[in-house]
matplotlib code that plots the C-alpha trace (Angstrom):
import matplotlib.pyplot as plt

x = [85.4, 82.5, 81.3, 83.0, 86.3, 85.9, 84.0, 80.7, 79.0, 79.7, 79.3, 82.0, 84.3, 83.7, 84.3, 87.7, 88.6, 87.8, 89.7, 92.7, 92.6, 92.3, 95.1, 97.3, 96.4, 97.5, 101.0, 101.5, 103.0, 100.6, 103.3, 103.8, 102.4, 101.0, 98.1, 97.0, 97.3, 94.8, 92.4, 92.9, 92.0, 88.8, 87.9, 88.2, 86.1, 83.5, 83.1, 82.7, 79.2, 78.1, 80.6, 79.1, 79.2, 81.7, 79.0, 80.2, 83.3, 81.7, 80.5, 83.9, 85.7, 83.3, 84.2, 87.9, 87.3, 86.8, 90.5, 91.6, 94.7, 94.2, 90.7, 90.6, 88.7, 86.5, 87.4, 91.1, 93.6, 93.9, 92.2, 94.7, 93.7, 94.2, 96.3, 99.7, 99.9, 101.7, 99.2, 96.3, 97.6, 98.0, 94.4, 93.0, 94.9, 93.4, 89.9, 90.3, 91.4, 88.4, 86.0, 87.9, 87.5, 83.7, 83.8, 82.2, 81.0, 81.8, 81.9, 81.3, 84.8, 86.3, 84.3, 85.3, 89.0, 88.9, 87.0, 89.4, 92.4, 91.1, 88.1, 89.4, 91.8, 95.1, 97.3, 95.9, 95.1, 96.9, 98.6, 97.9, 100.5, 99.0, 95.5, 96.7, 98.5, 95.4, 93.3, 95.8, 95.4, 91.7, 92.1, 95.0, 93.2, 89.5, 89.5, 87.6, 84.9, 84.6, 84.3, 81.6, 79.6, 80.2, 78.5, 75.5, 72.6, 73.0, 70.0, 70.9, 69.0, 69.2, 71.9, 74.1, 73.5, 74.8, 77.6, 78.9, 78.5, 81.1, 84.1, 84.6, 86.4, 83.8, 80.5, 78.9, 76.5, 77.2, 77.9, 79.6, 79.2, 81.3, 81.6, 83.2, 85.4, 86.7, 87.3, 89.3, 91.4, 92.2, 92.9, 95.4, 97.3, 97.4, 98.6, 101.4, 103.7, 102.7, 103.0, 106.3, 108.5, 107.6, 104.0, 104.9, 104.9, 101.6, 100.1, 101.6, 100.2, 96.8, 96.7, 97.7, 95.0, 92.5, 93.6, 93.4, 89.9, 88.6, 90.1, 88.6, 85.2, 85.6, 84.5, 85.7, 88.6, 87.4]
y = [135.3, 135.2, 136.5, 139.8, 138.0, 136.8, 133.5, 133.1, 131.8, 130.6, 127.1, 127.6, 129.0, 126.0, 123.6, 125.2, 125.4, 121.8, 120.6, 122.7, 121.4, 117.8, 118.2, 119.7, 116.9, 114.4, 116.0, 116.2, 113.0, 111.3, 111.6, 115.4, 118.0, 119.8, 117.4, 118.7, 122.3, 121.5, 120.3, 123.6, 125.5, 123.5, 124.0, 127.7, 127.6, 125.5, 128.4, 131.0, 132.2, 130.4, 127.6, 125.7, 122.0, 122.5, 122.2, 120.4, 118.8, 115.4, 115.4, 116.4, 113.8, 111.2, 112.1, 111.9, 108.4, 107.2, 107.8, 105.2, 103.6, 100.3, 99.8, 96.9, 98.4, 96.0, 97.7, 97.1, 100.0, 102.6, 106.0, 108.7, 110.9, 108.2, 109.1, 107.5, 104.9, 107.4, 110.1, 107.8, 107.1, 110.9, 111.6, 108.8, 110.1, 113.5, 112.1, 110.1, 113.3, 115.3, 112.6, 112.5, 116.3, 115.8, 118.2, 115.7, 112.2, 109.8, 106.5, 104.8, 105.8, 104.1, 101.0, 100.7, 101.0, 98.7, 96.1, 96.3, 95.8, 93.4, 91.5, 90.4, 87.6, 89.4, 86.9, 87.7, 91.3, 93.9, 96.8, 94.9, 96.8, 100.2, 99.0, 98.0, 101.3, 103.2, 101.1, 101.9, 105.6, 105.4, 103.6, 105.8, 109.0, 108.0, 104.8, 106.2, 107.7, 104.4, 102.4, 104.8, 104.1, 100.4, 100.7, 102.5, 101.0, 103.1, 103.3, 102.2, 102.3, 99.7, 101.7, 101.9, 98.2, 97.3, 99.8, 98.8, 95.1, 92.6, 91.4, 87.7, 86.9, 88.5, 86.7, 89.3, 92.2, 95.3, 98.7, 99.3, 96.9, 95.4, 92.0, 93.8, 95.9, 92.8, 91.1, 94.1, 94.0, 90.3, 90.7, 93.5, 91.4, 88.5, 90.7, 92.4, 89.5, 89.6, 93.2, 94.8, 96.1, 99.7, 99.1, 97.5, 100.8, 101.7, 98.5, 98.9, 102.4, 101.2, 98.4, 100.9, 103.2, 100.4, 99.7, 103.4, 103.8, 100.8, 102.1, 105.6, 104.2, 102.0, 99.0, 95.4, 94.2, 92.7]
z = [97.5, 95.0, 91.6, 92.2, 92.2, 88.7, 89.3, 87.5, 90.6, 94.2, 92.9, 90.3, 93.0, 95.3, 92.4, 91.7, 95.3, 96.0, 92.9, 94.1, 97.7, 96.7, 94.2, 96.8, 99.2, 96.6, 96.4, 100.2, 101.6, 104.0, 106.7, 106.2, 108.6, 105.6, 105.6, 109.0, 107.7, 104.9, 107.6, 109.5, 106.3, 105.9, 109.5, 109.0, 105.9, 107.7, 110.2, 107.4, 106.3, 103.2, 103.6, 106.5, 105.9, 103.0, 100.3, 97.2, 98.7, 99.1, 95.5, 94.2, 96.3, 95.0, 91.5, 92.4, 93.9, 90.3, 89.8, 92.4, 90.7, 92.6, 91.2, 88.7, 85.8, 83.9, 80.6, 81.1, 80.9, 83.6, 83.2, 82.1, 85.1, 87.7, 90.7, 91.2, 93.9, 96.3, 95.5, 96.2, 99.7, 100.2, 99.1, 101.2, 104.2, 103.6, 103.2, 106.5, 108.3, 107.0, 108.4, 111.7, 112.0, 111.5, 108.5, 106.1, 106.8, 103.9, 105.7, 102.3, 101.2, 104.4, 103.9, 100.3, 101.0, 104.1, 102.0, 99.1, 101.4, 104.0, 102.6, 99.3, 98.3, 99.1, 97.3, 93.9, 94.4, 92.3, 94.2, 97.5, 99.5, 98.5, 99.4, 102.8, 103.3, 102.3, 104.8, 107.5, 106.8, 107.4, 110.7, 111.9, 111.2, 111.4, 113.4, 116.4, 114.2, 112.3, 115.5, 116.8, 113.6, 114.1, 117.5, 116.1, 114.2, 111.0, 108.7, 105.2, 102.0, 99.3, 97.5, 100.6, 101.4, 97.9, 97.9, 101.4, 100.9, 102.2, 100.3, 99.4, 102.7, 105.1, 105.5, 107.7, 107.2, 105.0, 106.4, 109.7, 112.5, 115.3, 113.5, 110.6, 112.8, 114.5, 111.1, 109.9, 113.1, 112.8, 109.1, 109.6, 112.1, 109.6, 106.7, 108.6, 107.7, 104.1, 103.1, 102.1, 104.8, 103.9, 105.0, 108.3, 110.2, 108.7, 109.9, 113.4, 113.6, 112.5, 115.1, 117.8, 116.6, 117.0, 120.5, 121.3, 119.8, 121.7, 124.9, 124.5, 124.0, 127.0, 125.1, 125.5, 123.4, 120.2]

ax = plt.figure().add_subplot(projection="3d")
ax.plot(x, y, z, "-o")
ax.set_aspect("equal")
plt.show()
């Protein structure tokens, strides 16, 4: 595919394709096997000449992240293009799977969603159940990758340090680290009894994913 197929440039083609794939992901339930099929499509593209590294996907996903419906906008009303709560869980599940497949690394997205769900005052948070469900998708589908990064000393610039800073309930360092991983684990256990029943299974799956990730890396229980 390229200009000969009616697109003005390869960048225009990529832009349209990423928009389409992300939109499809938003409409595939996070529990549906179709989510895995999307990852297979991206894996095939990643092996195609000119598409290695999936150029532009990270930028497009970052733009879409502005339409997080759980985000408390300082100017009040939601954006008309915001995802629904269900769509947001689906998109987040897709993003976590992309990272798990090592197609694109966007650990900042994971940190933002884990912080929103687990490091803020849950009692007063809006859409708290959805935030926890989103955090669980990141752990279920990308928990091992997140833990690997927590075990590394990741170089972070000033922008990343600010962007991945801690929430009000976590007094540790920004970014990914074992202290933060341990806090997320404890917090998930605490919140299981507070989320709605529909999210219980997601929390249980996330806790099992944490145990599995720790076991695979042969690290001590945290």
